[in-house]
C-alpha positions in Angstrom: 1.4 23.5 -6.8 -1.1 26.1 -6.9 0.0 29.4 -6.0 -1.3 31.3 -2.8 -1.2 35.3 -3.4 -1.0 37.6 -0.1 -3.2 37.0 2.4 -5.4 35.6 -0.3 -7.8 33.0 2.4 -7.8 29.5 0.7 -10.7 27.6 0.7 -10.6 23.8 0.2 -13.8 21.4 -0.4 -12.5 17.6 0.3 -15.5 15.7 -2.2 -16.0 12.3 -2.9 -18.7 9.5 -2.9 -19.1 8.1 1.1 -16.7 6.1 2.6 -14.1 7.1 0.5 -11.3 8.1 3.2 -13.1 11.7 3.5 -13.3 12.5 6.9 -9.8 11.1 7.4 -8.8 13.4 4.3 -10.4 16.3 5.9 -8.9 15.0 9.6 -5.1 15.2 7.6 -5.8 18.8 6.7 -7.3 19.7 9.4 -4.8 18.7 12.3 -1.6 18.3 10.1 -2.0 21.1 7.4 -3.6 23.6 8.8 -6.8 24.0 7.0 -9.1 25.2 9.3 -12.3 22.8 9.3 -14.2 24.7 12.3 -15.2 23.9 15.8 -16.5 20.2 15.9 -19.3 20.9 18.4 -20.5 22.5 14.8 -19.9 19.1 12.7 -22.5 16.7 12.3 -21.8 14.3 15.8 -19.1 11.5 15.7 -20.7 7.5 15.9 -20.2 4.3 15.5 -19.6 4.6 11.5 -16.5 7.5 12.7 -15.4 7.2 15.8 -12.7 10.0 14.8 -15.5 12.6 13.2 -16.7 13.5 10.3 -15.7 17.2 9.8 -19.0 17.8 8.5 -20.6 21.2 9.5 -24.6 20.4 10.3 -25.2 23.6 8.9 -23.5 22.3 5.3 -25.5 19.1 5.3 -28.4 20.6 5.5 -28.8 23.0 2.6 -26.7 20.0 0.2 -29.5 18.4 1.3 -32.2 21.7 0.3 -29.6 21.8 -2.5 -30.1 18.2 -4.1 -33.8 18.2 -3.4 -34.7 21.1 -5.5 -32.2 19.7 -8.2 -34.1 16.3 -7.9 -31.3 14.2 -6.5 -30.2 12.8 -3.3 -27.4 11.0 -2.2 -28.1 7.3 -4.2 -29.7 9.0 -7.1 -27.5 11.6 -8.7 -29.6 14.5 -10.4 -28.8 15.5 -14.4 -25.5 17.0 -14.4 -27.2 20.1 -15.8 -29.5 20.3 -13.0 -28.0 24.2 -11.8 -28.2 25.4 -15.7 -31.7 24.2 -15.6 -32.8 25.7 -12.0 -35.3 28.9 -12.0 -33.0 31.9 -11.7 -34.2 33.1 -8.5 -34.1 29.3 -6.7 -30.7 28.9 -7.7 -29.9 33.0 -6.8 -31.5 32.3 -3.4 -29.8 29.1 -2.6 -25.9 31.3 -3.9 -26.5 33.6 -1.6 -27.4 31.1 1.1 -24.2 29.7 0.2 -22.2 32.5 0.1 -24.3 33.7 4.0 -22.7 30.5 5.5 -19.1 31.0 4.3 -19.7 34.6 5.8 -21.0 33.0 9.3 -18.4 29.9 9.8 -14.9 30.8 7.4 -15.0 35.4 7.5 -12.2 35.5 9.6 -10.6 32.3 9.2 -7.7 32.2 6.3 -7.6 29.1 5.5 -10.9 27.0 5.3 -12.2 23.7 4.4 -15.6 22.2 4.4 -16.9 18.5 3.4 -19.6 16.4 2.9 -20.5 13.3 -0.1 -23.4 16.3 -1.2 -20.6 18.4 -2.7 -20.3 16.2 -5.7 -23.4 17.7 -7.0 -24.4 20.3 -5.7 -20.5 22.4 -5.7 -21.8 24.2 -9.1 -24.1 26.7 -6.3 -21.0 26.7 -3.9 -18.8 27.8 -6.8 -21.2 30.5 -7.5 -20.5 31.6 -4.1 -16.7 30.9 -4.2 -15.6 31.2 -7.0 -11.5 29.9 -6.0 -12.4 27.2 -4.3 -9.4 24.0 -4.4 -11.3 21.0 -4.6 -9.5 17.6 -2.7 -10.5 14.9 -5.0 -10.3 11.5 -3.0 -11.2 7.9 -4.5 -10.9 4.6 -3.2 -11.5 1.5 -4.8 -15.3 1.1 -6.1 -16.0 -1.7 -4.4 -14.8 -1.2 -0.5 -17.3 1.9 -1.4 -19.8 0.2 -2.0 -19.8 -2.0 0.0 -19.5 0.2 2.6 -22.2 2.3 1.6 -24.5 -1.2 1.2 -23.9 -1.8 4.7 -23.9 1.1 6.1 -27.8 1.8 4.7 -28.2 -2.0 4.7 -28.7 -2.3 1.1 -27.8 -4.7 -1.2 -24.6 -3.8 -3.3 -26.5 -4.7 -6.7 -29.1 -1.6 -5.4 -26.1 0.4 -6.1 -24.0 -0.5 -9.2 -23.1 2.2 -11.2 -23.2 4.6 -8.4 -19.1 5.2 -8.2 -19.1 6.0 -11.7 -21.9 8.6 -11.7 -21.0 10.2 -9.1 -16.8 10.5 -10.9 -18.8 11.7 -13.4 -20.5 14.6 -11.4 -17.4 15.8 -10.0 -15.5 15.4 -12.7 -17.6 18.0 -14.3 -18.6 20.6 -11.2 -14.3 21.2 -10.9 -13.3 22.1 -14.1 -11.3 25.2 -14.5 -10.7 24.9 -10.8 -7.2 23.8 -9.1 -7.9 19.9 -8.4 -5.8 17.3 -6.6 -7.0 14.0 -6.9 -5.9 11.7 -4.1 -6.3 7.7 -3.7 -7.4 7.1 -0.1 -5.8 3.5 -1.1 -2.2 4.9 -1.0 -3.1 7.0 1.3 -3.3 4.1 4.0 -0.1 2.7 2.0 2.2 5.4 1.8 0.6 8.4 3.5 3.6 10.9 3.7 4.0 10.5 -0.1 0.4 11.3 -0.9 0.3 14.1 1.9 3.1 16.0 0.6 0.8 15.7 -2.6 -1.2 18.5 -1.0 1.2 19.7 1.2 2.7 20.9 -2.0 -0.6 21.8 -4.1 -2.1 23.2 -1.6 1.4 25.7 -0.8 1.9 24.1 2.4 5.3 24.5 4.3 5.5 21.0 6.7 8.0 19.4 8.8 8.3 16.0 7.4 9.7 14.6 10.8 7.0 16.2 12.1 4.3 15.2 9.8 5.4 11.3 9.6 4.6 11.0 13.8 1.8 12.7 13.3 0.3 10.4 10.5 1.5 7.1 12.5 -1.8 8.6 15.1 -4.2 9.3 12.4 -3.6 6.9 9.5 -4.1 2.9 10.9 -5.0 1.3 8.1 -5.8 -1.4 10.2 -9.0 -0.3 12.1 -12.3 -2.0 10.5 -13.4 0.9 8.5 -9.8 1.1 6.3 -9.2 -2.6 6.4 -11.6 -3.2 3.2 -9.9 -1.3 1.1 -6.9 -3.2 1.7 -8.4 -6.9 1.3 -11.6 -6.2 -1.1 -11.3 -7.9 -4.5 -10.4 -5.0 -7.0 -12.4 -6.9 -9.5 -15.6 -7.9 -8.2 -18.8 -8.9 -11.3 -20.9 -6.0 -9.9 -18.3 -3.1 -10.6 -18.7 -3.1 -14.9 -15.3 -2.1 -16.5 -15.9 1.0 -17.4 -16.1 2.3 -13.8 -12.8 -0.3 -13.6 -11.8 2.0 -16.3 -12.1 5.3 -14.4 -10.6 3.8 -10.9 -7.1 2.0 -12.8 -6.8 5.5 -15.3 -7.0 7.5 -11.7 -4.5 5.4 -9.7 -1.9 5.0 -12.3 -2.1 9.3 -12.9 -1.7 10.1 -8.4 1.5 7.7 -8.5 3.2 9.3 -11.9 1.4 12.4 -12.5 1.2 14.8 -9.1 -2.6 14.7 -8.6 -3.4 15.8 -12.7 -5.0 13.0 -14.5 -5.4 14.5 -18.2 -9.0 16.0 -18.1 -9.3 14.6 -21.8 -8.8 11.1 -21.7 -10.7 11.0 -18.5 -13.1 13.1 -19.5 -13.0 9.7 -22.6 -13.4 7.4 -19.7 -16.5 9.5 -17.7 -17.9 9.4 -21.4 -19.3 13.2 -21.1 
């Protein structure tokens, strides 16, 4: 469990490849666990892909795009794992200062604050430098469900996305090392929402009334909605998903069920070939 001392602010990031249920996790953190994600007027707008909202600050997203451009990558082409160390010192310092400015603008008066964006999988080194005490909630979902959803959203063949899930989690694991991170399964959230939310609450040191939470989750977690249902219906092991990817997913699924969201870092490092 994360230890919160005194009035120390809580800063939470939801980190994952896109289409992994990060918006649902953010909504639960905001509406159930009291981690503020800011005003909806500051978020990118809801749309048909996500009618309940993305919980993504528009300025943070634009900033992450600039970091990615400086790193030489984009959402479908991850940069080098060590891009931050290679970056020009002045450029890196300017980006860290801008991240700090954004946090001061949106979070300075908030005892709890959270933000999310799939780009954080890559840009987290900059945010960590600006805010060293980040708590990452690392969401993961069945790889085929993720890639098929990304392909449908961007009108790209799933074959063009081969290996992308694996590369994202290489970044996620590397950039969250040393932080009080917590791995959470979207697939398990749909099946056992109260259990998954209880685990997050315990990790974040948030007290909850389980009877109230159960009622809230009935409204928030809706497995039969079209954008969630593929998590249950898609094949676990289609040919497009390589064995290395499935080994990581299988291990994460097993470890969050039996190790309270804390996979063995050495074993995960080996699986991710780091």
